[in-house]
C-alpha positions in Angstrom: 54.5 -123.0 -29.8 56.3 -124.0 -33.1 59.9 -124.5 -34.2 60.6 -121.2 -35.7 64.2 -120.9 -34.9 67.5 -122.9 -35.6 70.3 -123.9 -33.2 74.0 -124.6 -34.6 75.1 -128.0 -33.8 78.2 -126.3 -32.8 76.4 -125.2 -29.4 76.6 -128.7 -28.3 80.4 -128.7 -28.7 80.6 -130.5 -32.0 82.4 -129.0 -35.3 79.4 -128.8 -37.8 77.5 -126.4 -39.8 74.3 -128.2 -39.3 71.3 -126.7 -37.2 68.7 -128.2 -35.0 65.1 -127.1 -34.9 64.4 -124.8 -31.6 62.1 -122.3 -30.2 62.4 -118.7 -30.5 63.6 -116.9 -27.4 61.2 -114.8 -25.5 58.1 -117.2 -25.7 55.3 -117.2 -23.2 56.8 -119.9 -21.3 60.5 -118.8 -21.2 60.6 -119.0 -17.4 60.4 -122.6 -17.7 63.4 -122.9 -20.0 66.5 -124.2 -17.8 69.4 -121.8 -17.4 72.2 -122.6 -19.8 75.4 -124.0 -18.3 78.6 -125.6 -19.2 77.8 -129.4 -20.1 79.9 -131.9 -21.9 77.6 -133.5 -24.6 78.5 -137.0 -25.7 77.7 -137.6 -29.5 77.2 -141.2 -28.8 74.2 -140.3 -26.3 73.1 -136.8 -27.9 72.4 -138.2 -31.4 69.9 -141.0 -30.6 68.4 -139.0 -27.8 67.7 -136.1 -30.4 66.3 -138.4 -32.8 63.8 -139.6 -30.1 63.0 -135.8 -29.0 62.0 -134.8 -32.3 60.2 -138.0 -33.4 59.0 -140.1 -30.3 56.5 -142.1 -32.3 54.4 -142.6 -29.1 57.4 -143.6 -26.9 58.8 -141.9 -23.5 62.4 -142.0 -22.8 64.3 -143.5 -20.0 67.8 -142.7 -19.3 69.6 -145.0 -16.9 73.1 -145.0 -15.5 75.0 -144.5 -12.4 74.7 -141.6 -10.1 76.0 -138.3 -11.3 76.4 -139.5 -14.9 74.7 -136.8 -16.2 71.2 -138.2 -16.9 68.8 -135.3 -16.0 71.5 -132.9 -16.9 71.7 -133.8 -20.5 67.7 -133.2 -20.8 67.8 -129.8 -19.1 71.1 -128.6 -20.7 69.5 -129.8 -24.3 66.3 -127.9 -23.4 68.3 -124.8 -22.4 70.0 -124.6 -26.0 66.7 -125.5 -27.8 64.7 -122.9 -25.8 62.5 -125.8 -24.7 60.4 -125.4 -21.6 61.3 -128.2 -19.1 59.9 -129.3 -15.7 62.0 -131.7 -13.4 60.3 -133.4 -10.7 62.2 -135.9 -8.2 60.3 -138.9 -7.5 60.1 -140.8 -4.1 58.6 -144.0 -2.9 55.7 -142.2 -1.5 54.7 -140.1 -4.4 51.1 -140.5 -5.3 49.2 -139.5 -8.6 48.0 -136.2 -7.2 51.4 -134.8 -6.8 52.1 -135.2 -10.6 48.5 -134.8 -11.8 46.9 -132.1 -9.7 44.7 -131.3 -6.6 41.5 -129.8 -5.7 42.2 -127.0 -3.2 39.6 -125.0 -1.3 39.0 -121.5 -2.4 36.7 -118.6 -1.0 34.4 -116.7 -3.4 35.3 -113.1 -2.9 31.7 -112.0 -3.6 29.7 -114.4 -1.5 32.3 -115.9 1.1 31.2 -119.4 -0.1 34.0 -122.1 0.2 34.4 -124.0 -3.0 37.1 -126.1 -4.5 39.2 -125.3 -7.6 41.4 -127.9 -9.5 45.0 -126.9 -9.8 47.4 -128.4 -12.3 50.2 -130.6 -11.1 53.7 -130.4 -13.0 52.7 -133.3 -15.3 49.4 -131.8 -16.4 50.9 -128.4 -16.9 53.7 -129.9 -19.1 51.1 -132.1 -21.1 48.9 -129.1 -21.7 51.6 -126.7 -22.8 54.2 -128.8 -24.7 56.8 -128.9 -22.2 59.7 -131.7 -21.6 58.9 -133.4 -18.3 61.7 -135.1 -16.5 60.8 -137.6 -13.7 64.1 -138.0 -11.8 64.8 -141.0 -9.7 61.9 -142.8 -11.7 62.8 -146.1 -10.3 62.0 -145.0 -6.7 58.3 -144.8 -7.7 55.7 -147.3 -6.3 55.1 -149.5 -9.3 51.3 -149.0 -9.0 51.9 -145.1 -9.7 54.1 -146.1 -12.8 51.0 -148.3 -13.9 48.8 -145.2 -13.5 51.1 -143.3 -15.9 50.7 -145.9 -18.8 48.5 -143.8 -21.0 50.7 -140.7 -20.6 53.9 -142.8 -21.3 52.6 -144.1 -24.6 51.1 -140.6 -25.8 47.3 -141.3 -24.8 45.2 -138.5 -23.1 45.2 -138.2 -19.3 41.8 -138.6 -17.6 41.8 -136.5 -14.4 39.0 -138.0 -12.2 39.4 -135.2 -9.5 38.5 -132.6 -12.2 35.1 -134.0 -13.1 36.8 -136.6 -15.5 38.6 -134.0 -17.7 40.6 -135.4 -20.7 43.9 -133.8 -21.2 45.4 -134.3 -24.6 49.1 -134.1 -24.9 50.3 -131.0 -26.7 52.5 -132.1 -29.7 55.5 -130.9 -28.1 55.1 -132.7 -24.9 57.9 -135.2 -23.9 58.2 -137.6 -20.9 61.7 -138.7 -19.7 62.4 -140.9 -16.7 65.8 -141.0 -15.1 66.9 -143.7 -13.1 70.1 -145.6 -11.6 68.8 -149.2 -12.1 66.9 -150.4 -15.2 63.6 -150.8 -13.4 64.2 -154.5 -12.6 65.5 -153.8 -8.8 68.5 -153.0 -7.2 70.8 -156.0 -7.9 73.8 -154.7 -5.7 72.1 -152.9 -2.8 73.6 -149.5 -3.7 70.6 -147.7 -4.6 68.4 -147.6 -1.4 64.8 -147.0 -2.3 64.3 -148.2 -5.7 61.7 -150.6 -6.8 61.3 -153.2 -9.3 58.8 -151.8 -11.9 56.2 -153.3 -13.9 57.1 -155.0 -17.1 54.4 -153.2 -18.8 55.7 -149.9 -17.8 59.1 -150.5 -19.0 57.7 -151.7 -22.2 56.5 -147.9 -23.0 60.0 -146.5 -22.9 62.7 -146.2 -25.5 66.0 -146.7 -23.3 69.1 -144.8 -23.4 72.3 -145.9 -21.6 74.1 -143.1 -19.8 77.5 -144.3 -18.3 80.2 -142.2 -16.9 82.3 -140.2 -19.1 85.4 -141.9 -20.6 88.7 -140.5 -18.9 89.5 -138.4 -21.8 85.9 -137.0 -21.9 85.9 -136.3 -18.3 89.2 -134.6 -18.3 88.0 -132.4 -21.2 84.5 -131.8 -19.3 86.5 -130.8 -16.0 88.8 -128.2 -17.9 85.9 -126.7 -19.6 84.0 -126.2 -16.4 86.9 -125.1 -14.5 89.7 -123.7 -16.8 91.7 -122.4 -13.9 92.5 -125.8 -12.7 96.0 -127.0 -13.8 95.6 -129.9 -16.4 98.0 -132.1 -14.7 96.0 -131.9 -11.6 92.8 -132.4 -13.2 94.1 -135.3 -14.9 95.3 -137.0 -11.7 91.7 -136.3 -10.3 90.1 -138.0 -13.2 92.3 -141.0 -12.8 91.6 -141.4 -9.1 87.7 -141.2 -9.7 88.2 -143.9 -12.3 90.2 -146.0 -10.0 87.4 -145.5 -7.2 84.8 -146.6 -9.8 86.8 -149.7 -10.8 86.9 -150.8 -7.1 83.0 -149.9 -6.5 82.3 -152.3 -9.4 84.6 -155.0 -7.7 87.2 -155.0 -10.3 90.6 -156.6 -9.4 88.8 -158.3 -6.7 88.7 -155.1 -4.5 85.4 -153.4 -3.5 84.1 -149.9 -2.3 80.6 -149.3 -1.5 81.1 -145.6 -2.7 81.8 -144.3 -6.1 82.9 -141.0 -7.4 80.5 -139.3 -9.8 81.4 -136.7 -12.5 79.7 -134.3 -10.1 81.9 -135.3 -7.2 84.9 -134.7 -9.3 83.9 -131.3 -10.5 83.1 -130.4 -6.6 86.4 -131.7 -5.6 88.2 -129.7 -8.2 86.2 -126.5 -7.3 86.8 -126.7 -3.6 90.5 -127.4 -4.1 90.9 -124.6 -6.5 89.4 -122.3 -4.0 91.6 -123.5 -1.2 94.7 -123.0 -3.3 93.9 -119.6 -4.0 93.5 -118.9 -0.4 96.9 -120.6 0.5 95.4 -123.5 2.4 98.0 -126.4 2.9 97.1 -129.6 1.2 94.3 -128.3 -0.8 93.5 -131.3 -2.7 93.6 -133.4 0.1 91.4 -131.4 2.3 88.9 -130.7 -0.6 88.7 -134.7 -1.1 87.5 -135.1 2.5 84.7 -132.4 2.1 83.7 -133.7 -1.4 83.6 -137.4 -0.6 85.5 -138.8 2.3 83.5 -137.3 5.1 80.8 -139.6 4.2 82.7 -142.7 4.0 83.6 -145.1 6.8 87.1 -145.3 8.1 88.1 -148.2 6.2 86.9 -146.7 2.9 88.5 -143.2 4.0 92.0 -145.0 4.2 91.5 -147.1 0.9 90.4 -143.9 -1.1 93.3 -142.0 0.5 95.9 -144.6 -0.5 94.5 -144.6 -4.2 95.1 -140.8 -4.2 98.4 -141.2 -2.5 99.3 -143.6 -5.4 98.5 -141.0 -7.9 99.7 -137.8 -6.6 102.8 -139.3 -5.0 104.7 -136.8 -2.8 102.5 -133.9 -4.0 99.7 -135.6 -1.8 101.5 -134.4 1.5 
């Protein structure tokens, strides 16, 4: 595949007459292009990330930020608009190289009935061969030994598959490797991201790193109203204010502390549920929706604390 199309920069929500190189629709790997959804692109993150995307110079990309801040989403929604095939895989602490590279599977010869083995590409190998974006979500939960096994791939060198008679797979020019994680690969310093691990320094050295914080209050309000235009603007504004207050306490500001936070994803869920309940005539729709979207997974102390935050913002409307 080659860049034979152009996408207007306005497709990313910016006022501009410029275009970005893209792939023509209807190509052979169209089924791997993520579906386009409403997404709020931040210029401060999109511009440098696209600079890397078109000219990686042998680097892989690492997006780091709090849960639900839009790390994997920006890659997938960028791919959707550029018509770039993309595979996203969620990592875990027990993941081993064959899950990424591929397996030898038993097959029966239809003519002789003999049992043989056949190598089947894993998601990483498929992405390398065909020029996909490969997103390894929750990258920092990987065993560091597995990450070390990816060093060649991370810096643009061929992948050697011992299980397939030592096959050497050279990366397609369009192949890109993106890792996403809640930590910076140096361990979980506050105990909020169970399962994450400290990664090898040599692994971290192979990434170009992008910080992906939560949206600002103004940006988040716009994203919420763009995604759910039926939500009353004054209600949406209060929801975003509550979310930011929860985040502040999650980070220990003002000497107060919460072990849970409210991601942008959770804010959208809260607004979506509340809107549905309001249309059905359910009493206290925002309060009921907050329990289902966040509070039901909190202990009683945190439920009371967050409920007080909401009460202080909504006032008498929180009844």
